[in-house]
C-alpha positions as CSV (number, residue, x, y, z in Angstrom):
1,M,53.7,22.7,83.0
2,S,54.5,25.7,81.8
3,A,55.8,26.3,77.9
4,Q,57.9,29.5,79.6
5,P,58.8,31.2,83.0
6,P,55.7,33.2,84.1
7,A,56.0,36.6,83.7
8,A,57.2,38.6,86.6
9,E,54.7,40.6,88.9
10,P,55.3,44.4,88.0
11,G,58.7,45.5,90.4
12,A,59.9,42.4,91.1
13,A,63.4,42.0,91.2
14,L,65.1,39.2,89.3
15,H,67.0,37.4,92.4
16,D,70.4,34.8,91.7
17,L,68.7,32.7,93.9
18,V,65.9,31.9,95.5
19,F,65.5,29.3,98.3
20,L,62.3,27.8,98.8
21,Y,61.3,26.0,102.5
22,D,58.8,23.8,103.6
23,V,58.3,23.7,107.6
24,D,57.2,20.9,109.1
25,N,59.4,18.6,109.3
26,T,62.3,20.6,107.6
27,L,62.7,23.4,110.0
28,L,60.6,21.8,112.4
29,D,59.8,19.0,114.0
30,N,56.5,18.9,113.6
31,D,56.1,14.9,114.2
32,Q,57.3,15.5,117.8
33,L,55.2,18.6,118.1
34,K,52.1,16.6,117.2
35,Q,53.2,13.5,120.0
36,D,53.6,15.8,122.8
37,A,50.3,17.5,122.3
38,D,48.9,14.3,121.7
39,T,50.2,13.2,125.0
40,Q,49.1,17.0,126.9
41,L,45.3,15.9,125.5
42,E,45.2,12.4,127.2
43,Q,46.6,13.9,130.1
44,L,44.1,16.3,129.8
45,L,41.3,14.8,128.2
46,G,41.8,11.1,129.3
47,P,41.7,8.4,126.3
48,Q,38.5,8.6,124.8
49,W,38.0,12.1,124.4
50,S,42.0,12.3,122.8
51,D,41.0,9.7,120.5
52,I,37.7,11.5,120.1
53,F,39.7,15.1,119.0
54,W,42.2,13.1,116.8
55,Q,38.8,11.5,115.0
56,I,38.0,14.9,114.5
57,Y,41.2,16.1,113.8
58,E,41.7,13.7,110.9
59,D,38.1,13.8,109.5
60,V,38.4,17.8,108.8
61,R,41.8,17.3,107.2
62,H,40.3,14.9,104.9
63,Q,37.7,16.7,104.3
64,E,39.6,20.4,103.5
65,D,42.3,18.2,102.3
66,V,44.9,20.1,104.8
67,V,45.6,20.6,108.6
68,D,43.2,23.0,109.7
69,I,43.2,23.1,114.2
70,P,41.5,25.8,114.6
71,E,38.6,23.8,112.7
72,A,39.2,20.8,114.7
73,M,39.1,22.8,117.8
74,R,35.7,24.2,116.8
75,R,34.1,20.9,116.1
76,F,35.4,19.2,119.1
77,A,34.1,22.2,121.6
78,A,31.0,21.9,119.9
79,Q,31.1,18.0,121.4
80,C,33.1,18.1,124.5
81,P,30.6,18.0,127.4
82,D,32.7,19.5,129.9
83,Q,33.4,23.0,128.3
84,A,35.6,24.0,131.6
85,I,37.9,21.2,131.0
86,C,37.6,20.7,127.1
87,A,38.9,24.6,127.4
88,G,42.2,23.8,128.0
89,V,42.8,22.3,124.5
90,H,43.5,25.8,123.5
91,A,46.3,26.0,125.2
92,V,47.5,22.9,124.2
93,F,47.6,24.6,120.3
94,D,47.7,28.1,121.4
95,H,50.7,28.6,123.7
96,P,53.4,25.7,122.4
97,D,56.6,26.8,122.7
98,F,57.2,26.6,119.1
99,R,61.3,27.4,119.1
100,H,61.8,24.2,121.2
101,Y,60.9,22.1,118.3
102,L,63.1,24.1,115.9
103,Y,65.5,21.1,114.2
104,P,69.2,21.9,115.5
105,G,70.9,24.0,112.8
106,A,67.4,25.2,111.2
107,L,68.2,28.9,111.9
108,P,72.1,28.9,111.0
109,A,70.8,27.1,108.1
110,L,67.9,30.0,107.0
111,E,71.0,32.8,108.0
112,H,74.1,30.9,105.8
113,T,71.0,30.9,102.0
114,G,69.5,34.3,103.4
115,R,73.3,35.4,102.8
116,L,73.9,33.9,99.6
117,G,70.4,34.9,98.2
118,T,66.5,35.3,99.2
119,N,64.7,32.9,101.5
120,V,60.6,32.3,100.7
121,V,59.5,29.8,103.5
122,V,56.6,28.3,100.9
123,S,54.5,25.9,103.7
124,D,51.2,24.2,103.4
125,G,48.9,24.6,106.3
126,D,45.9,26.4,107.8
127,P,46.5,30.4,107.7
128,V,45.9,30.8,111.4
129,F,48.4,27.9,113.4
130,Q,50.4,27.5,110.4
131,R,51.5,31.2,110.6
132,A,51.8,31.0,114.5
133,K,53.9,28.5,114.5
134,I,56.2,30.3,111.6
135,E,56.3,33.3,113.5
136,R,56.7,32.3,116.9
137,S,59.4,29.7,116.5
138,G,61.8,32.6,114.7
139,I,61.3,31.2,111.2
140,A,59.9,33.9,109.7
141,A,62.2,36.5,111.1
142,A,64.8,34.8,109.9
143,A,63.5,33.9,106.5
144,G,61.9,37.2,105.9
145,N,59.3,35.8,103.6
146,V,56.5,33.9,104.1
147,L,53.8,32.4,101.7
148,I,51.7,29.6,103.0
149,Y,48.8,27.7,100.9
150,I,46.8,24.6,100.9
151,H,48.9,23.1,98.2
152,K,52.2,24.7,97.5
153,E,52.4,22.7,94.1
154,Q,49.3,24.3,92.8
155,H,51.2,28.0,93.3
156,A,54.4,27.2,91.7
157,D,53.3,30.0,88.8
158,E,52.3,32.7,91.6
159,I,55.6,31.6,93.4
160,Q,57.7,32.1,90.2
161,A,56.1,35.4,89.6
162,R,56.5,37.0,93.0
163,F,59.9,35.8,93.1
164,P,61.9,35.6,89.5
165,A,65.1,33.4,90.1
166,Q,68.0,32.6,87.9
167,R,68.0,29.7,90.3
168,Y,65.4,28.1,92.7
169,V,66.7,25.5,95.6
170,L,63.5,23.7,97.0
171,I,64.2,22.4,100.6
172,D,61.9,20.0,101.3
173,D,61.6,16.6,103.6
174,K,58.6,15.3,101.9
175,P,59.2,13.0,98.5
176,R,55.7,13.5,97.5
177,I,56.6,17.8,97.2
178,L,59.9,17.4,95.5
179,K,58.5,15.1,92.7
180,A,55.5,17.2,92.0
181,M,57.6,20.4,92.1
182,R,59.9,20.1,89.2
183,P,58.0,19.8,86.1
184,L,56.2,23.3,87.8
185,F,59.0,24.9,87.2
186,D,62.0,24.5,84.6
187,A,65.8,23.5,84.3
188,R,66.4,26.5,87.0
189,L,65.0,24.5,89.9
190,L,67.2,22.1,92.2
191,T,65.4,19.8,94.5
192,I,67.1,19.1,98.4
193,F,65.6,16.1,100.2
194,V,66.2,16.8,104.0
195,C,65.9,13.2,105.6
196,Q,63.8,14.0,108.4
197,G,60.2,13.3,109.6
198,H,57.9,10.3,108.5
199,Y,57.4,11.4,105.1
200,A,61.2,11.2,104.8
201,H,61.5,7.6,106.0
202,D,58.6,5.9,103.9
203,P,60.7,3.8,101.5
204,A,57.4,3.9,99.1
205,G,57.3,7.8,98.7
206,R,60.9,7.7,98.1
207,A,61.1,4.8,95.4
208,D,61.9,7.2,92.7
209,L,62.9,10.2,93.9
210,H,66.2,11.8,92.5
211,P,67.1,14.8,94.2
212,D,70.1,16.9,93.5
213,L,71.3,17.2,96.9
214,T,70.2,14.6,99.9
215,L,70.7,16.2,103.4
216,A,70.7,13.9,106.7
217,A,69.8,16.9,108.8
218,I,68.5,20.3,107.7
219,G,72.0,21.9,109.6
220,D,73.9,20.2,106.5
221,L,73.0,23.2,104.5
222,V,75.7,25.5,105.9
223,H,78.4,23.2,104.1
224,Y,77.3,24.4,100.8
225,S,78.0,27.4,98.4
226,A,76.7,29.7,96.1
227,A,78.7,28.4,93.7
228,E,77.6,24.9,94.2
229,F,73.4,26.2,94.2
230,A,74.0,28.0,91.7
231,S,75.8,25.6,88.9
232,G,73.9,22.8,90.7
233,Q,77.3,20.7,91.2
234,F,77.5,19.8,94.4
235,Q,81.3,18.0,96.1
236,Q,79.0,16.1,98.8
237,Q,75.9,14.3,99.3
238,G,74.8,13.7,102.5
239,S,72.8,10.3,103.8
240,C,69.2,9.2,104.1
241,M,69.2,6.4,106.5
C-alpha cells in the first residue's frame, strides 16, 4: 500500500469522480457468453472435441493466469484432425454479437456516471479478444477510456497516475478484486459490489466482503447521485440474493 497517492502523469487533470468499471459479469454477461459458446462448439465439433477445446482453454488460463481465447484457439488448431470443421471454431469466438450479452441497464449506467464524472473501463483479459468484446459491445464508446491488464490489482498505481481523482468508485462483481483493490488505494476508494455472475454468488468469496454499496443489477447504478458517490453515504442499499 502506498504511503501517499502516486504522482499524476504529466498533464493528467485531477478529476472529482472516477468510476472504474469491470466488464465480465459486471457490464456484460460473460457466463452466458461462455455457455452459448460451449453449446455452439459441441454442435460443431461433437462432445469429445468440444471437451478437448475447453481443456486447452483451462490449461492456457492456468499457465498464463488469464483467459486467452486466441492462444487457446491456436493450440486447439494444432491438434484438430479436421481443419475444415475446426476452422469453424474461429466463427464461434470471432463473430459473437457482444451487444446481445450486455446486462440490461449497462450502457445507461455508463452514461449516467459519465455525466457525473469520468468513466474508465479496467478489465482483466487478453488484449485481443477482450478488447474486441469491449469495443463491439458498445462499452468502449459509452465509457471513453479503456485499460486492459492481466491483473488489474497489479496496476493500481498506474491507474491512479493516469486518472488522478478526489474519489474513485470501483464497480465489480468479483469479491476477490474488491477486497484486493481496497488497500491499494487510500480512503478515496469506494467499492460497489454488483451481484451478477457466478463469482458474486460464491458464498466463500463473499464471506468477508464489506462493500460500500451493493447492487442487485448494474442498471441500479442510475439511482445514485454525484453527492452520494462523493460522500460515500448512500441512502439505499441493494441486495444480493
